[in-house]
C-alpha positions as CSV (number, residue, x, y, z in Angstrom):
1,M,-59.7,85.7,-52.8
2,A,-58.3,87.1,-56.2
3,A,-55.1,86.0,-57.5
4,K,-52.3,88.0,-56.8
5,K,-51.1,89.9,-59.9
6,K,-47.4,89.3,-60.8
7,P,-45.3,92.4,-61.7
8,V,-44.4,92.9,-65.3
9,W,-40.8,92.6,-64.8
10,K,-41.3,89.2,-63.5
11,V,-42.6,87.7,-66.9
12,E,-41.4,84.2,-67.6
13,V,-41.3,82.2,-70.6
14,G,-44.8,80.9,-71.5
15,D,-46.5,83.9,-69.7
16,E,-48.9,86.0,-71.6
17,A,-47.2,89.5,-72.4
18,P,-48.9,92.5,-70.4
19,D,-50.3,94.8,-72.8
20,F,-48.6,98.1,-74.2
21,E,-48.7,100.3,-76.7
22,L,-46.0,102.0,-78.9
23,P,-45.4,104.3,-82.1
24,A,-45.9,102.4,-85.3
25,T,-42.9,102.8,-87.5
26,G,-44.8,101.7,-91.0
27,D,-44.5,103.4,-94.6
28,A,-44.9,106.5,-93.4
29,A,-42.5,106.7,-90.7
30,G,-40.1,109.7,-90.7
31,K,-42.0,111.1,-93.9
32,G,-44.0,113.5,-92.2
33,G,-47.4,111.0,-92.3
34,P,-49.5,110.7,-89.2
35,A,-48.4,109.2,-86.3
36,K,-50.2,105.8,-85.7
37,R,-50.4,103.8,-82.0
38,V,-50.1,100.2,-82.0
39,R,-51.5,98.1,-78.9
40,L,-50.6,94.6,-78.5
41,S,-54.1,93.6,-77.4
42,S,-55.3,94.7,-80.9
43,F,-53.6,91.6,-82.3
44,R,-55.1,88.9,-79.7
45,G,-56.8,86.4,-81.0
46,K,-56.1,87.6,-84.5
47,K,-52.4,87.1,-85.7
48,N,-49.2,85.6,-84.0
49,V,-47.2,88.1,-82.3
50,V,-43.0,87.7,-81.4
51,L,-41.6,90.0,-79.0
52,A,-38.0,90.3,-79.2
53,F,-35.8,92.2,-76.6
54,Y,-32.1,93.4,-77.4
55,P,-30.4,94.8,-74.6
56,A,-28.0,97.8,-75.5
57,A,-28.9,97.1,-79.3
58,F,-27.0,99.6,-81.5
59,T,-24.8,100.8,-78.8
60,P,-21.0,100.3,-79.1
61,V,-19.8,97.3,-77.3
């Protein structure tokens, strides 16, 4: 029997992050350059990646 997949919102410390894709904010960001997309899985096994989450970032407190 296959292992049951855990919902992505139940990721715990030490778990492998689920794959996702986001728009890149490189040198051409906001300057009319081509929009690029970055996928987390493209770094797997090549570079270390740190994911940081800031709930309510840039909102007045």
